[in-house]
Steps between C-alpha positions, in 0.01 A plus 500: 500500500775743596701415184204563272416825683866609463512418130171688441629799690829514304299475174295795619819692582625442145167604366502808721840594364388457140187705561615769735874547474597792277571369158700663218386857479502724195817701507438869492829679416584767753229383739557132571798483741805319372646388827870456559437167671222287636374147570338293226246275669251248348238252601756240598651747751159572649418129536840434654439764769156375576614138517760595759246704691252206506772296664558789742873503403562820694861438604810362329468128432482235234408741216797722584727196509370384163557843345853517646581170333347599163669840501840364591476258204392780268787725600757214507574526879498227755301686759248789510368666815176702472497833681254781551685723252802529273641749746474245777678251272786749469506542876509123548793466260721749687377370841602140408848616385547669838400189696753397773464142378713592198798560729783694336299504167226716652457867411586729794427865580732718299539255211429651162236396247527633144174619351374761257389855579223498240293230659198421721527580876432149635794356304722731712312536829583147635868583455467803726265330742768238575774753560666429166628772270357542147752582236325683221604465139358663188311353205509519122239703315305287258517177698460673837722237655844517650803333346751241618774758471320743732437219755863385489624859555281524806666212695690572814633269775169540684279390198313180585191499275332640191126564483359638171166497328435416132362836393147490353559139394821576320780280641815653633819316380437239768737228379797738507396642839445152642850412388633811675313403816642147496856630437479741790325255734176712508133417510276598207130581551291550186196722547295328228168666590463669154659227291321164538565313178793712387818323389866597475729293278214250470463452876206623714567803714471418862718186462846659529513612860471336842159661523249653268175682584161544330198724561135403448359851534236569229750693290723197448510206263288282730279627781364376830370844589794533737775255553855414400749219488859416593674236290822317547673172414711500820322281751680644801403854400142389438468356843636817659266712291200283581573529870530875475172517303326290761568693821857374536388151599764229525238233418470391132149358525230702332259705715220269609711189477584317825819290520530427129875489559452250787740706712275766639594437860854374452697828492701685759569848357617824660439491874153354457409187699573175314205388282353852472243499220706555185211675327558785749873521487632816319845498352485827315355849527230436245180647361163377383523567125281219372226525236171313505344212312243738350786695343676185388184374338488807280875467433457139388233604255703787372810283455322300228468821297865618544621407154219700337560796731867504411437486129243784520745718682773433244259572208380825656862612556596412141205692362596811699870468412435465127229774494716751679833416331683809387284739699701820551563611852435163662746234604329170463576179700728218390523143634824419672729320244449123537161531665138424413300716739154423636419870503336680791483841339624715211742763624563836323763766575460851363824610331661828623454664164140393449346839533258373756510346850404167640242677710336642184496156331349345809238771529397446139473122539308530827257748338428233242435238770835324440637425840872552573743410779843627588787245496443415869690736726737642245814560694425359845785693665309820442189398693434619859512149645858442384668831542649425842543126472830308480598457134787502259476627138726341243573730207252745348121466526451723201266264320295441810455875522389509130241237583376708789458805277403359160382142509154336524333179385167387353323169513530180303300266725266245341186715556623749234375430150672568167243779436603664825873472408433668171329787680796535734735513197283755326471716812875514544555575136251780512672651805844489347379639171354804665803568713 
């Protein structure tokens, strides 16, 4: 009886979606918003969420574990840990590398971590939050990534790690930088939040470093509403990160499991009495950064559509690049040599001799309902939060300053149609022709 009622309800949910969910709407140029990013959700996603809700999967459990396994296979890593955000995944990565259990290999306060100035705050914040020193390097215009040469020039005797994001889906030269990290005995963390499905030298981004991170915020390639993931193929680091994510527990049994390890009352740790319940022994200063089964159910549904999402992003980027090629006054983006990006956005820099400013272009696009975004923080070192923080700057940050003044990006996400892309191209051409 329950099974038939459940099946009937899920059929009704699918019918509701088909009848009530907003379908394709007529595009009205200049009125219909062309978003910079957004989630693309269908009937399968709605059914997945309702199915998890019917089972009252309100915490992290079997659906989260299933998604972790599926996602790890998709991204060619041994382990994946779901988190409540991509920012939390970055925090976990740094926290795990600072764990006392790593002994002399741990990161310690005062150690340096090389990163880029033209990035997102939560790639850098965990470095500062652990008493480490960010070493800021500049980027290249066009790819908006740093280079192996800049990273190598930034090394000092205190450098212990590198943490860099693949900008808007465009890979940084990660093979060369991974080789630098290995040669110098440093850790590499890839912030892969914008680049799921990108490859460098034929290899998926997120597979070069000790850790990689992903975001499932609605702007990203896959969404859970909120959520993120930390991935690694190092089992020791995975266990440290899992403990940190789960309150700092020493126990490796899942929440809700009792004595799966058959050793729950066998331990004598710290100064606790012998046999103290291992489920309540804490070996690290941890957090609660888990996601829920409801989120994971949506993620599992979205994962099936990832190849189509990636191809749509690539096609939208190609259409923009071809349509705007040769446009005077605008520096258009280029993929990093040797890469095949799964694009997050289409980035444009206004040239110094353009005769117009980035602000003027942005205002024109926004007036025509074409949504724009700046390239994250521009030069992070210029923001109030970072002015009085420990840091070292390697070389010039001239290009990061140019990004701050003259760079923005527009959307390529799968919800944007070819008709919309043509309107964006025409709107930019019209602006440039009249200036």
